[in-house]
N, C-alpha and C positions, 0 to 999 in steps of 0.2 A: 278532442279530435281536431285535427288540422283542417282548415277550410281549403278546398281545392280551388286553385286559380284557373279561371276559364280563359285560357289564352286563345287568340284568334286561330281559326282553322287555316291551314295552308292548302290551297287548291292546287293540286298537281296538274300541270299540262303534260301533254304527250312527250315533248322533247326531253324533259328531265327524266321521265321514266325510261325512255329509250336509251339515254345516256347511261343510266345506271345498269340497264340490261346489257348494253354493249360492253361495259366494263366488268360485267360479271359480279357486280356489287349490289344487285337489286334487293337482296334480303337485309342489307344494312340500312337501306333507306328509312324504314320505320323506326329504327333505333336512334336516328339522328335528331328527330323532333318527335318523341313518343306521343302518340295519340293526338297528333295535330294534323297529319296529312289526311286529306280526303280526295276522292276522284269523282268529279261530276259525271253523270251518266253520258253527257255529250262528249266528254273526253274519252270515256270508255268506248263509245261508238267509233271515235276516231282511231283509237288504238286497235280496234278490231279490223281495221282496214290494212294493217301492217301484216300481211299474210306470211311474209318470210320470218317474222319474229313471233308468230302466234303462240307457239308452244311456250316460249319464254315468258310472254305476256300473261298467258293463262296461269302458268306456275307462279309468277310474281304476284298476281292478284289473289290466288288461293293461299299462298304461303305468307304473304306480308300482312294479311288481314287489314289492309287499309280499306276503309269502307268506301263503297260506291254509293253516292247519294243522288237522288233525283234533282233535276233543275228546279229551284224554287218556283212556285206559282205566283209570286208577287208580281203585280202588273208593271211596276216600275222596272223590275229586273227583265221581264219579258220584252218590254219596249226597248230597253237598252240593248239587249241581246239581238233583237231584230235589226237595229241600226248597225251594230258592230259586225254582224254576220255578213253584211253587204261587202265588206272589205277584208274580213279576216276568216280564218278557219273556225270551225265549230268550237274547238277546244279553247282557243284564245278568247273568242267572243263570249263564251259561257263563263269562263273564269273571270274576265274583266267585268262583265255585267254583274255577276254575283258579288265579287269583292267590293265593287263600288257601293253597293247598297247594303252590305252586311259587315263591312270593316274587316273582312277576312283578308288574308295575304294570298299572293299568287306565287307559284313556283314555275317559272318559265325562263328559258334562255333565248326566246325569240324577241330580243330587245328591239329590233327594228319595228316589230309589230306592237309591242306593249309599252315601251319605256315612256313615250311622250304622254300617252293616255294615263298611265299610272301616276306620273308626276303631276299632271293637270288635276287629277281627282284625289291626290293624296293617298294612293294605294301603295302599300308596301309590297315589293316583289323581291324574290330571291332567285338567283340564277343557279344553274347546276354548280358553278364554281363556288357560290356562296354557301350552298349546302355541303359541298365538299370541304370547304374551309371550316364549317361548323363541326363536321365529322373529325377533322384534324384537331381543332382546338379543344374539343371535348374528349379526345383520346379514343374515339371509335375506330379511327384509321390513323396509321402513322404516316410519316412523310413519304416513305417508300411506296406505300400502298396508294397514296394520293397521287404521286407522280406517275405511278403505273396506270392508274385510272385515266389521267389526262392523256397519256400516250396511247392507251388502248382505244379510247373514244375518238381521238384524232386519226389514229391509224384506220379506223372503220368508217372514215369519211363523214364524221359528224363535227359540227362546229362548236367550239367552245370559245375562248378568247384568243385571238390571234397574238402570237409572240409571247404567250405565257404558257410555259411548259413545266412549271413546278408550283407546288402549293406555297412554298416560301416566297416566291416571286409574286404570286397572287396576294398573299398576306400583306406584303410590302405595298403593293398596288392599292389595296383597300385602305390601308393606313394613310396613304398619301392623298386620298381623295377628299 
């Protein structure tokens, strides 16, 4: 019997979920990193505030089967969360505090809020575009679907990466980093 590799969980933040919902690709999300995505209860509470997308969010959570997990009770995580919450939203603060103390990853495109902290503490983070690139390279989505995703999300006034309008350009951008 093969031993199962316990890869780090990927803590989904609101923005990534909203991007996939806006593009109509929310049910593909769990297929991209099977059994690795989780949603912290603090992120779920933040999602619940998006009244205009509530039906889509509820359907996503029901059908995706991505688990919603409670905020850990570890005192170090709670202290870190309290400090971060002073300057960040609940979702980002919760994801960053948990990831710092569990070695899990973060899925967020709020780079202005998370990038410096993640680099400082060695936290691996994935943006919506990184997840989209993984969908492309693993054959879950083709180039046309990915480019359509990017266009749809930007047309609905969500931010991705400025001046990158195709998955091929993003792939080149990542290779040159």
